[in-house]
N, C-alpha and C positions, 0 to 999 in steps of 0.2 A: 249763449249770451251771458254776459257778466254785468248785471245791473248792480248799482250800489243801493244798499238798504237805507231808507230814509230814517230820520230821527224817531219817527213813530213806529218803526219796525216793519215797514211795508216795502214791497218792490212793485214796479209796474212792468207788466208784460203785455205788449200791444196796448189795448185800451183798458185793460183790467188791472186792478190792484189786488195784491195778495199779501196777507199778513204772515211774516216769518218770525216775528218776535223781536223785542227791544234788545235782547242780548246780542243781536247781530247788527244793531243800529250803526250806520255809517260804514259797514263792511262791504267789500265786493264779494258777491256770491256767484256761484255757477248754477245756471238753470238748465236742466236737461229735460226735454220733453219725451215722454213715453206715450206716443200717439195711440198705440194699440190699446192702452188702458186709460187714455184721456187723463193723464196726470203729469205733474212736474215733480222732479226731484231737485231740491235745493241743497247745494253742497257748499261747505266752507272749509278751507284748508284740507281738502281731500276727503272729508267725511260728509256723508249725507245727513243733513240736519232736519229736513222736513220732506214730506210727501204731500202734495196738494192736488186736489182735483182741478182740472182746467175749467174755466168759466165760458170759453167760447171756441171749442174745437168743433169743426164741422163733422157731424156724425157719420156721414155716408161718403162713399167714393163719388167722385164727380169727373166729368169730362174735362179735358184741358181747357176748352172754351169756357165752361162754367167756372173753373178755377180762376182763369184770367179775369172774368167778370167780377168775381168776389174780391180779388186783389185790387181791381180798379175802384170798386166801391169803397173798400177800406182805405185806400190811398186818398181818395177824395175826402172822406170823413176826417182822417188824420190831418190833412192839410187845412181843412176848415177849422178844426179844433186848434191847431197851432196858430193860425192867423187870429182867431178870436182871443186866444189866451195871450198872445203877444200884444194885441191891441189893449187888452185890459191892464197889462203891466207897463204899457208905454214904450215898448221896444220898437214899434213901427212908427216912423215919422208920418 
């Protein structure tokens, strides 16, 4: 994924915010997940700039059914967050 760093020096991955530094403010960065070690590598212009521990990686293997249930729960949460956020800023009539 290629998020843009905000003015405060943070990126958002899923529901979580990660600080990558104001030196990268407004830049597009590449986020690479190393699930084996539960960390992200943040790259800019081909160079790894940061290594960050993940905040919400599921620690154990799970069945396909359990994984689908997790995805459904997260999708509902994200949809509710977006609706609430958009209503607060007046984007929904």
